[in-house]
C-alpha positions as CSV (number, residue, x, y, z in Angstrom):
1,M,-10.6,-20.6,-0.8
2,F,-10.7,-18.9,2.8
3,G,-14.0,-20.3,3.8
4,A,-17.3,-18.1,3.7
5,D,-16.4,-16.2,7.1
6,F,-13.3,-14.6,5.5
7,Q,-16.2,-14.0,2.0
8,A,-19.1,-12.3,4.5
9,G,-16.5,-9.5,5.4
10,F,-16.0,-8.3,1.7
11,R,-20.0,-8.3,1.3
12,D,-21.8,-4.5,1.1
13,S,-22.4,-3.2,4.2
14,G,-25.6,-1.3,2.6
15,R,-24.1,2.1,3.8
16,P,-25.2,4.7,1.3
17,R,-22.4,6.2,-0.5
18,G,-21.7,9.5,0.8
19,A,-22.6,9.4,4.3
20,G,-19.6,9.5,5.6
21,A,-17.5,7.0,8.1
22,L,-18.2,7.8,11.6
23,M,-15.3,8.1,14.0
24,T,-17.9,7.1,16.6
25,A,-18.3,4.0,15.2
26,G,-16.7,0.5,16.6
27,P,-13.5,-0.8,15.2
28,R,-13.6,-2.5,12.2
29,S,-12.9,-6.2,12.8
30,M,-9.8,-7.9,11.2
31,A,-11.1,-10.8,8.7
32,M,-7.7,-12.2,8.0
33,L,-3.8,-12.1,9.2
34,V,-1.4,-13.4,6.7
35,N,2.5,-14.0,7.0
36,G,4.4,-12.7,4.1
37,R,6.3,-15.3,2.2
38,R,10.0,-14.8,1.5
39,H,11.7,-15.2,-1.9
40,G,15.3,-13.8,-1.3
41,A,15.4,-10.2,-0.7
42,I,11.4,-10.0,-1.6
43,T,8.7,-10.8,0.9
44,R,5.1,-11.5,-0.5
45,L,2.6,-10.4,1.3
46,I,-0.5,-9.9,-1.1
47,T,0.0,-12.0,-4.9
48,P,-3.2,-12.1,-7.7
49,W,-3.2,-15.9,-6.7
50,D,-3.8,-15.7,-3.6
51,I,-6.0,-13.1,-1.2
52,G,-5.5,-10.5,-4.4
53,E,-8.5,-11.7,-5.2
54,L,-10.3,-10.4,-2.0
55,T,-8.1,-7.1,-1.9
56,A,-8.7,-5.8,-5.5
57,P,-7.5,-3.2,-6.8
58,F,-4.8,-4.0,-4.7
59,V,-3.3,-7.3,-6.2
60,L,0.0,-7.1,-5.5
61,L,2.5,-5.9,-2.3
62,N,5.8,-6.6,-1.7
63,Y,8.3,-5.9,0.6
64,A,12.3,-5.9,0.1
65,E,15.0,-5.4,2.1
66,A,18.0,-5.9,0.2
67,A,21.5,-5.8,-0.2
68,R,23.0,-3.5,-2.4
69,R,23.3,-5.1,-5.5
70,S,23.2,-3.6,-9.8
71,R,21.4,-6.0,-11.0
72,P,17.5,-5.2,-10.8
73,L,15.5,-5.6,-7.6
74,F,11.6,-5.7,-9.1
75,G,12.1,-7.1,-13.1
76,I,8.4,-8.7,-13.4
77,H,6.9,-6.6,-15.8
78,P,2.9,-6.4,-14.5
79,P,0.0,-7.3,-17.2
80,S,-2.0,-4.7,-18.2
81,G,-4.3,-2.6,-16.5
82,I,-1.8,-2.6,-13.8
83,A,-0.8,0.3,-12.5
84,T,2.7,0.1,-10.1
85,L,3.2,2.1,-6.6
86,T,7.0,1.7,-5.4
87,V,7.6,3.5,-2.2
88,V,11.3,4.0,-1.1
89,L,11.7,3.8,2.8
90,T,15.4,3.6,3.2
91,G,18.2,4.0,0.6
92,E,17.8,4.6,-2.8
93,L,16.3,2.9,-6.2
94,S,17.4,4.3,-9.7
95,F,14.8,3.0,-12.7
96,E,14.5,3.1,-16.2
97,D,11.2,3.1,-18.0
98,V,9.9,2.0,-21.4
99,S,10.9,5.3,-23.0
100,G,14.2,5.8,-21.9
101,K,13.5,8.3,-18.7
102,R,16.1,7.3,-16.4
103,G,16.1,8.8,-12.7
104,E,16.3,7.8,-8.9
105,I,14.6,7.7,-6.0
106,A,15.5,8.5,-2.6
107,A,14.4,7.6,1.0
108,G,10.9,9.0,1.5
109,G,10.2,9.2,-2.2
110,L,7.7,7.0,-4.4
111,G,6.9,6.5,-8.0
112,W,3.8,5.9,-9.5
113,M,4.4,4.1,-12.7
114,K,2.4,2.2,-15.5
115,A,2.4,-1.2,-16.3
116,G,5.1,-2.9,-17.9
117,S,7.2,0.4,-18.4
118,V,9.4,0.1,-15.7
119,I,12.9,-1.9,-13.9
120,W,13.9,-0.8,-10.8
121,H,17.7,-1.4,-9.8
122,E,19.2,-1.2,-6.6
123,D,21.3,1.7,-5.7
124,G,25.3,0.6,-5.9
125,D,26.6,3.2,-3.8
126,A,27.9,1.1,-0.6
127,A,28.0,4.4,1.0
128,R,24.7,4.8,1.0
129,E,22.3,2.9,4.2
130,P,20.5,-0.5,3.1
131,L,17.4,-1.0,1.2
132,R,13.7,-1.3,2.2
133,V,10.9,-0.5,-0.3
134,F,7.0,-1.1,-0.5
135,H,5.8,-2.2,-4.6
136,L,2.2,-2.4,-4.6
137,W,0.4,-3.4,-8.2
138,V,-3.2,-1.2,-8.7
139,E,-5.1,-2.7,-10.9
140,Q,-6.9,0.1,-13.1
141,P,-10.4,0.6,-13.9
142,L,-10.9,1.1,-17.4
143,V,-11.5,4.9,-18.2
144,A,-8.3,5.6,-15.6
145,Q,-6.1,2.7,-18.1
146,E,-7.2,4.7,-20.9
147,E,-6.2,8.5,-19.0
148,F,-3.4,6.7,-17.8
149,A,-1.9,5.1,-21.0
150,A,1.5,7.5,-21.2
151,A,2.1,8.6,-17.7
152,S,4.5,7.9,-15.0
153,E,5.2,9.9,-11.9
154,T,8.3,9.9,-9.4
155,I,7.7,12.4,-6.0
156,S,10.2,13.5,-3.8
157,A,10.3,12.7,-0.2
158,D,10.2,16.8,0.2
159,E,7.0,16.9,-2.3
160,V,5.1,14.0,-0.4
161,Q,2.3,15.7,2.5
162,E,1.5,14.4,5.7
163,D,-1.0,15.0,8.5
164,G,0.5,14.1,11.5
165,P,2.1,11.1,11.6
166,V,0.8,9.8,7.9
167,R,2.9,10.1,4.6
168,V,0.1,10.5,1.6
169,L,1.2,8.5,-0.8
170,L,-2.1,8.0,-2.7
171,G,-5.5,9.8,-2.0
172,E,-6.1,11.9,1.3
173,L,-6.3,12.2,4.7
174,G,-7.4,15.0,6.3
175,R,-5.5,18.4,4.9
176,A,-2.8,16.3,3.2
177,R,-3.0,15.5,-0.5
178,S,-1.2,12.9,-2.8
179,R,0.9,14.5,-5.7
180,I,0.4,11.6,-7.8
181,R,-1.8,13.4,-10.8
182,H,-2.9,9.9,-12.3
183,A,-3.9,7.4,-9.5
184,P,-7.7,6.1,-9.6
185,A,-10.3,7.8,-7.5
186,D,-12.0,6.1,-4.3
187,L,-8.4,4.6,-3.0
188,N,-6.0,5.3,-0.2
189,V,-2.3,4.2,0.5
190,L,-1.0,5.6,3.3
191,H,2.6,4.9,4.9
192,V,2.3,5.7,8.9
193,R,5.5,6.1,11.4
194,L,4.5,6.1,15.2
195,K,6.5,6.5,18.4
196,D,6.1,2.6,20.8
197,R,2.6,3.1,22.7
198,Q,1.5,6.0,20.1
199,D,-1.8,4.8,19.2
200,F,-3.8,6.0,15.5
201,R,-7.7,5.8,14.3
202,Y,-7.9,5.2,10.5
203,A,-11.9,6.3,9.6
204,P,-12.5,4.8,5.8
205,P,-14.2,6.9,3.5
206,D,-17.6,6.1,2.9
207,G,-17.6,3.2,0.3
208,H,-13.9,2.1,0.9
209,N,-14.9,-1.8,1.1
210,V,-11.5,-3.2,1.2
211,S,-8.8,-2.0,3.7
212,W,-5.4,-3.6,5.0
213,L,-2.6,-2.8,6.7
214,A,1.3,-4.3,6.3
215,V,4.1,-3.5,9.0
216,D,7.7,-3.2,8.1
217,R,9.3,-2.3,11.0
218,G,7.8,-3.2,14.8
219,S,4.2,-4.4,15.9
220,L,0.9,-3.2,16.3
221,Q,-1.8,-3.7,18.5
222,L,-5.1,-4.0,17.4
223,A,-8.6,-2.8,19.2
224,E,-9.8,-6.3,19.6
225,G,-6.5,-7.5,21.1
226,E,-4.9,-9.0,17.6
227,R,-1.3,-8.4,16.9
228,V,0.7,-7.6,13.6
229,L,4.1,-8.2,13.5
230,W,6.5,-7.5,10.9
231,E,5.9,-8.6,7.4
232,Q,2.7,-9.8,8.3
233,I,-0.5,-8.1,6.6
234,A,-4.0,-7.7,8.3
235,V,-6.8,-7.8,6.4
236,F,-9.9,-5.9,7.5
237,R,-13.6,-6.7,7.0
238,N,-16.1,-4.5,5.2
239,S,-18.1,-2.5,8.0
240,S,-18.8,1.6,9.3
241,G,-16.1,0.9,11.9
242,V,-12.3,2.2,12.1
243,I,-9.4,0.9,12.4
244,E,-7.4,1.4,15.8
245,V,-4.1,0.6,16.5
246,E,-1.3,1.1,19.5
247,A,2.4,0.3,18.4
248,D,4.3,-1.9,20.5
249,G,8.1,0.1,19.7
250,D,8.7,2.2,16.7
251,T,6.8,0.9,14.0
252,S,6.3,1.8,10.5
253,F,4.0,0.8,8.1
254,V,1.4,1.3,5.5
255,L,-2.1,1.5,4.7
256,G,-4.3,0.7,2.2
257,S,-8.2,1.2,1.5
258,A,-10.2,1.4,-1.5
259,T,-13.9,0.5,-3.3
260,R,-13.8,-2.9,-4.6
261,L,-14.1,-3.2,-8.2
262,P,-16.6,-4.6,-10.3
263,P,-15.2,-8.6,-11.3
264,P,-13.6,-8.3,-14.7
C-alpha cells in the first residue's frame, strides 16, 4: 500500500553477513518521511496497521508529552510476542506489572517489559517537570519469547552507557552497551542529543536492513537535503550506506536499526 518504490527500499541488499558496515559508504537514503498522528497526549509514529509492517521488528512507536495526572498513560496491553521499551526523557513514570512489582522511572531511565505485564502511570507530583516519553513495541523471535517469559527490567539514567552524544538503550555502539539483559540480538535503539549544527553519522551493523529515526526536539537535516521535524519519523532504505544528519537547533531523537524478522 506504500508503493513499489518504498517496498524496494527494504529488499535484501545481498551483502554477505559479517562484512561490516563501511563508514566510507555513501549516505543511506530515506524511503519515507511520516508525520505522527496525535491522539490526546500521545503521538503515534509507528503502528502495526501502517508502517509497522515495514519496520518490524519495531511495530509500534508512540511519543507522549503530557500534563501530570493519575490515570494510566500507557494502559493498552500488547499481544503475545511483543516486548516494550519505555524511555523517559523528562518527568517521571510509575509502573505496576502483573507480578505486583511496582516502581518509578525518572528522567533518563528506561523500562523493558514483557508484553501485557505493565501499566504506566504519569507521576502526580506537580513540582516535577512535564513528562516526555517514547514508548516502543518490539516483536520478539520465538526463541527470545521463551527466554523472556518472566523478565522485566528497569534501568536508571546513571546506568545508561554513552558514546559521545549517544545513549545506548538497546544493543551497542562503540564502547557503550545496553544494560538490558533480555533484549533480542541484531537490534539497536539509541537516544541521540545534538547541539545546534552538530553532525552525527551512524553505520548500521551488517545485516540491519531496517532503520529509522524519530525527532522529539529540534530538527535534523539529512545528507541528501531532507529535513526531519519534531513528531516526524524518517524510515530509511536498506543499503550499505550510513545515516548522516546535522542538527538544526539543539535536537533530541531516537534511532532504531535491526535485522528484519521473517514473516510469521
